[in-house]
Backbone as CSV, one residue per row, in Angstrom:
resi,resn,N_x,N_y,N_z,CA_x,CA_y,CA_z,C_x,C_y,C_z
1,MET,-4.235,-15.641,-29.054,-3.864,-14.290,-29.367,-3.494,-13.558,-28.084
2,ARG,-2.319,-12.965,-28.035,-1.837,-12.272,-26.836,-2.314,-10.838,-26.812
3,GLN,-2.578,-10.370,-25.609,-2.944,-8.975,-25.452,-1.700,-8.117,-25.552
4,SER,-1.880,-6.892,-25.982,-0.741,-5.996,-26.073,-0.284,-5.588,-24.676
5,SER,0.960,-5.160,-24.594,1.526,-4.752,-23.315,0.787,-3.549,-22.740
6,ALA,0.397,-2.619,-23.605,-0.324,-1.431,-23.144,-1.692,-1.817,-22.587
7,HIS,-2.359,-2.772,-23.245,-3.673,-3.219,-22.770,-3.546,-3.921,-21.416
8,THR,-2.527,-4.740,-21.235,-2.294,-5.433,-19.970,-1.988,-4.439,-18.861
9,LYS,-1.156,-3.440,-19.160,-0.850,-2.414,-18.166,-2.099,-1.639,-17.782
10,HIS,-2.945,-1.351,-18.764,-4.190,-0.626,-18.498,-5.096,-1.435,-17.575
11,ASN,-5.227,-2.739,-17.839,-6.052,-3.602,-16.990,-5.501,-3.686,-15.572
12,THR,-4.190,-3.792,-15.459,-3.562,-3.847,-14.143,-3.767,-2.551,-13.383
13,LEU,-3.601,-1.430,-14.063,-3.800,-0.133,-13.438,-5.252,0.062,-13.012
14,LEU,-6.171,-0.376,-13.847,-7.585,-0.276,-13.507,-7.911,-1.129,-12.286
15,ALA,-7.406,-2.350,-12.262,-7.657,-3.243,-11.128,-7.031,-2.689,-9.849
16,LEU,-5.842,-2.123,-9.960,-5.188,-1.528,-8.798,-5.955,-0.315,-8.287
17,SER,-6.453,0.515,-9.182,-7.216,1.678,-8.744,-8.539,1.266,-8.101
18,ILE,-9.155,0.202,-8.602,-10.368,-0.322,-7.965,-10.036,-0.831,-6.568
19,ALA,-8.910,-1.536,-6.432,-8.515,-2.065,-5.131,-8.253,-0.945,-4.132
20,VAL,-7.543,0.078,-4.557,-7.266,1.212,-3.668,-8.563,1.916,-3.286
21,SER,-9.469,2.068,-4.229,-10.763,2.694,-3.937,-11.543,1.878,-2.916
22,LEU,-11.556,0.556,-3.078,-12.257,-0.301,-2.130,-11.623,-0.236,-0.743
23,LEU,-10.299,-0.174,-0.684,-9.622,-0.038,0.604,-9.981,1.286,1.276
24,LEU,-10.006,2.365,0.512,-10.357,3.673,1.074,-11.804,3.703,1.559
25,ILE,-12.709,3.140,0.775,-14.112,3.086,1.194,-14.245,2.265,2.479
26,SER,-13.563,1.143,2.527,-13.601,0.307,3.722,-13.030,1.057,4.927
27,TYR,-11.951,1.784,4.721,-11.341,2.560,5.801,-12.317,3.608,6.337
28,PHE,-12.954,4.351,5.447,-13.857,5.402,5.894,-15.084,4.842,6.610
29,PHE,-15.588,3.684,6.169,-16.696,3.070,6.885,-16.253,2.541,8.244
30,SER,-15.012,2.071,8.335,-14.501,1.556,9.607,-14.226,2.674,10.598
31,ILE,-13.685,3.772,10.137,-13.262,4.850,11.014,-14.435,5.737,11.442
32,ARG,-15.549,5.614,10.766,-16.687,6.506,10.982,-17.156,6.551,12.429
33,GLY,-17.301,5.450,13.103,-17.832,5.440,14.463,-16.792,5.183,15.531
34,VAL,-15.530,5.414,15.205,-14.463,5.031,16.119,-14.411,5.904,17.383
35,ASN,-14.994,7.068,17.349,-14.919,7.961,18.500,-16.264,8.098,19.217
36,GLN,-17.099,7.073,19.144,-18.374,7.097,19.855,-18.138,7.006,21.357
37,ASP,-19.068,7.543,22.118,-18.929,7.537,23.569,-19.313,6.206,24.204
38,VAL,-20.189,5.465,23.575,-20.685,4.221,24.152,-19.623,3.135,24.022
39,VAL,-19.287,2.525,25.152,-18.324,1.427,25.161,-19.116,0.130,25.167
40,ARG,-18.901,-0.684,24.146,-19.614,-1.950,24.041,-19.009,-2.994,24.994
41,TYR,-19.765,-4.054,25.222,-19.360,-5.074,26.193,-18.000,-5.689,25.851
42,ASP,-17.797,-6.046,24.584,-16.534,-6.686,24.203,-15.355,-5.728,24.348
43,GLU,-15.585,-4.444,24.090,-14.515,-3.456,24.292,-14.188,-3.310,25.776
44,HIS,-15.212,-3.321,26.595,-15.003,-3.238,28.037,-14.220,-4.442,28.539
45,THR,-14.548,-5.620,28.009,-13.832,-6.836,28.379,-12.364,-6.738,27.976
46,THR,-12.108,-6.275,26.764,-10.728,-6.125,26.303,-9.966,-5.145,27.185
47,LEU,-10.572,-3.998,27.463,-9.912,-2.998,28.310,-9.644,-3.553,29.702
48,GLY,-10.542,-4.385,30.206,-10.326,-4.997,31.511,-9.177,-5.981,31.505
49,HIS,-9.072,-6.771,30.464,-8.011,-7.782,30.401,-6.629,-7.176,30.170
50,ILE,-6.573,-6.000,29.598,-5.251,-5.379,29.401,-4.942,-4.384,30.508
51,GLY,-5.876,-4.214,31.455,-5.621,-3.374,32.620,-5.849,-1.900,32.404
52,ALA,-6.652,-1.542,31.434,-6.859,-0.127,31.126,-7.965,0.504,31.964
53,LEU,-8.746,-0.292,32.681,-9.880,0.268,33.421,-9.477,0.861,34.765
54,ASP,-8.544,0.236,35.437,-8.201,0.723,36.772,-6.725,1.078,36.938
55,THR,-5.873,0.630,36.053,-4.446,0.929,36.161,-3.950,1.414,34.803
56,GLU,-2.681,1.606,34.720,-2.069,1.990,33.440,-1.556,0.767,32.696
57,GLY,-2.354,-0.247,32.646,-2.008,-1.432,31.878,-1.377,-2.515,32.723
58,LEU,-1.578,-3.729,32.282,-0.989,-4.891,32.927,0.219,-5.351,32.122
59,SER,1.051,-6.156,32.747,2.135,-6.768,31.992,1.537,-7.850,31.098
60,LEU,2.339,-8.350,30.175,1.842,-9.387,29.271,1.471,-10.661,30.031
61,SER,2.273,-11.014,31.018,1.956,-12.217,31.803,0.695,-12.003,32.638
62,GLU,0.471,-10.801,33.137,-0.761,-10.523,33.876,-1.986,-10.564,32.963
63,THR,-1.808,-10.134,31.718,-2.902,-10.224,30.749,-3.274,-11.678,30.493
64,ILE,-2.282,-12.521,30.297,-2.540,-13.951,30.078,-3.197,-14.564,31.310
65,GLN,-2.721,-14.198,32.500,-3.302,-14.719,33.735,-4.760,-14.270,33.885
66,SER,-5.051,-13.023,33.520,-6.420,-12.522,33.571,-7.330,-13.319,32.645
67,LEU,-6.830,-13.644,31.466,-7.611,-14.451,30.523,-7.820,-15.866,31.036
68,GLN,-6.798,-16.436,31.650,-6.902,-17.812,32.153,-7.904,-17.932,33.289
69,THR,-8.038,-16.885,34.085,-8.923,-16.980,35.240,-10.363,-16.588,34.927
70,THR,-10.571,-15.647,34.009,-11.934,-15.152,33.804,-12.499,-15.395,32.409
71,SER,-11.660,-15.596,31.409,-12.155,-15.760,30.034,-11.361,-16.833,29.311
72,THR,-11.529,-18.056,29.725,-10.734,-19.138,29.128,-11.113,-19.404,27.674
73,GLN,-12.279,-18.927,27.236,-12.709,-19.166,25.854,-11.992,-18.256,24.857
74,HIS,-11.321,-17.214,25.326,-10.650,-16.278,24.416,-9.182,-16.653,24.217
75,PRO,-8.738,-16.755,22.968,-7.310,-16.938,22.726,-6.574,-15.634,23.054
76,PRO,-5.340,-15.695,23.519,-4.683,-14.502,24.056,-4.037,-13.567,23.036
77,LEU,-3.904,-13.951,21.773,-3.115,-13.144,20.844,-3.636,-11.715,20.699
78,TYR,-4.932,-11.544,20.477,-5.475,-10.201,20.311,-5.249,-9.356,21.567
79,PHE,-5.432,-9.951,22.730,-5.279,-9.209,23.973,-3.819,-8.811,24.200
80,LEU,-2.893,-9.675,23.798,-1.479,-9.321,23.906,-1.124,-8.182,22.954
81,ILE,-1.649,-8.252,21.729,-1.420,-7.166,20.768,-2.036,-5.870,21.284
82,ALA,-3.245,-5.944,21.847,-3.899,-4.753,22.392,-3.116,-4.175,23.570
83,ASN,-2.534,-5.043,24.379,-1.724,-4.579,25.503,-0.489,-3.834,25.008
84,ILE,0.199,-4.414,24.048,1.394,-3.758,23.490,1.002,-2.465,22.789
85,TRP,-0.100,-2.485,22.032,-0.593,-1.283,21.350,-0.909,-0.181,22.371
86,GLY,-1.525,-0.565,23.477,-1.872,0.403,24.511,-0.666,1.077,25.123
87,ARG,0.429,0.364,25.228,1.659,0.960,25.767,2.187,2.063,24.858
88,PHE,2.046,1.883,23.561,2.580,2.867,22.621,1.562,3.945,22.255
89,ALA,0.312,3.560,22.046,-0.698,4.521,21.595,-1.410,5.147,22.791
90,SER,-2.033,4.357,23.605,-2.674,4.716,24.875,-3.709,3.646,25.165
91,TYR,-4.227,3.685,26.357,-5.214,2.689,26.763,-6.637,3.231,26.658
92,THR,-6.883,4.136,25.750,-8.218,4.704,25.586,-9.068,3.828,24.670
93,VAL,-10.366,4.039,24.731,-11.288,3.302,23.860,-10.995,3.641,22.401
94,PHE,-10.757,4.921,22.115,-10.443,5.346,20.749,-9.217,4.620,20.211
95,SER,-8.191,4.533,21.008,-6.965,3.866,20.583,-7.189,2.391,20.306
96,GLN,-7.962,1.730,21.154,-8.224,0.307,20.953,-9.102,0.073,19.729
97,ARG,-10.035,0.977,19.464,-10.845,0.863,18.245,-9.995,1.093,17.009
98,LEU,-9.058,2.002,17.114,-8.152,2.267,15.996,-7.296,1.042,15.685
99,LEU,-6.929,0.299,16.705,-6.188,-0.952,16.489,-7.008,-1.918,15.645
100,SER,-8.295,-2.036,15.933,-9.153,-2.928,15.151,-9.256,-2.474,13.703
101,VAL,-9.324,-1.165,13.477,-9.355,-0.639,12.105,-8.052,-0.971,11.394
102,LEU,-6.929,-0.796,12.080,-5.627,-1.101,11.488,-5.524,-2.581,11.124
103,ILE,-5.964,-3.446,12.015,-5.916,-4.886,11.740,-6.801,-5.237,10.549
104,SER,-7.975,-4.624,10.447,-8.847,-4.926,9.305,-8.244,-4.437,7.992
105,MET,-7.582,-3.284,8.008,-6.934,-2.787,6.788,-5.766,-3.686,6.377
106,LEU,-5.003,-4.152,7.351,-3.908,-5.073,7.040,-4.441,-6.406,6.513
107,THR,-5.569,-6.846,7.034,-6.191,-8.079,6.552,-6.623,-7.932,5.100
108,LEU,-7.259,-6.808,4.768,-7.674,-6.582,3.388,-6.472,-6.503,2.443
109,ALA,-5.412,-5.841,2.881,-4.209,-5.760,2.046,-3.595,-7.148,1.837
110,THR,-3.627,-7.975,2.864,-3.098,-9.332,2.745,-3.950,-10.170,1.797
111,ILE,-5.262,-10.039,1.891,-6.159,-10.754,0.972,-5.886,-10.324,-0.466
112,TYR,-5.712,-9.021,-0.676,-5.423,-8.524,-2.018,-4.121,-9.136,-2.550
113,ARG,-3.088,-9.117,-1.732,-1.783,-9.630,-2.178,-1.850,-11.133,-2.472
114,PHE,-2.534,-11.877,-1.620,-2.664,-13.314,-1.825,-3.427,-13.613,-3.109
115,ALA,-4.530,-12.905,-3.326,-5.319,-13.111,-4.545,-4.555,-12.658,-5.778
116,TYR,-3.762,-11.608,-5.646,-2.944,-11.120,-6.765,-1.919,-12.176,-7.168
117,ASP,-1.303,-12.790,-6.168,-0.322,-13.839,-6.459,-0.967,-15.055,-7.116
118,LEU,-2.202,-15.348,-6.750,-2.880,-16.511,-7.314,-3.459,-16.267,-8.700
119,GLY,-4.030,-15.069,-8.924,-4.746,-14.879,-10.177,-4.569,-13.546,-10.861
120,GLY,-3.732,-12.678,-10.349,-3.515,-11.393,-10.994,-4.354,-10.279,-10.388
121,ALA,-4.230,-9.114,-10.994,-4.856,-7.908,-10.459,-6.384,-7.962,-10.497
122,LYS,-6.932,-8.536,-11.540,-8.386,-8.582,-11.677,-9.000,-9.471,-10.586
123,VAL,-8.404,-10.625,-10.363,-8.876,-11.537,-9.321,-8.717,-10.891,-7.951
124,ALA,-7.621,-10.192,-7.736,-7.391,-9.529,-6.451,-8.440,-8.449,-6.182
125,SER,-8.828,-7.718,-7.220,-9.871,-6.694,-7.053,-11.207,-7.340,-6.702
126,TYR,-11.520,-8.454,-7.366,-12.756,-9.170,-7.044,-12.707,-9.696,-5.600
127,ALA,-11.569,-10.191,-5.189,-11.427,-10.717,-3.814,-11.640,-9.608,-2.784
128,LEU,-11.143,-8.435,-3.058,-11.362,-7.307,-2.151,-12.824,-6.907,-2.098
129,PHE,-13.467,-6.959,-3.233,-14.874,-6.560,-3.302,-15.745,-7.522,-2.507
130,ILE,-15.398,-8.798,-2.548,-16.172,-9.811,-1.823,-15.891,-9.662,-0.359
C-alpha cells in the first residue's frame, strides 16, 4: 500500500525541520565559547604554524616547512586552510575558532546530504541526531 503524496511531503517536511533544528542547536553550542580569552595549547600551536603569533602570517610553503620541522605528526591540510582563512578573516583566536565552527557545520550538512541520498529524509535526520 502506497502512502499518499501529502503524507510523504509531510514526513519530508518534518524530517527537514528536525534536521534544521539540530543544525541550529549544534551551531549555538559550537559558537557559545568561541570568544573566550583562554587560548588552548592546540590553538596556540595552530596560530604558531600559520605565523599569527609574531608576524602577519606565513606563506603556504612556510607553513608546510614549519610543520615539517616541528610537528611532523600533523597533516598539513587544516593548517593550510587556517592560513588562507587568516588572510581573509584575520589571524585572531576568534577567527580561527570560527573556522572550526564553519567546518563542523559543513561536515554536518554533508552527513545530512549523504544520508538523505542513501535513505531519505528520515534517515538523514537520524544521522544528524547521532
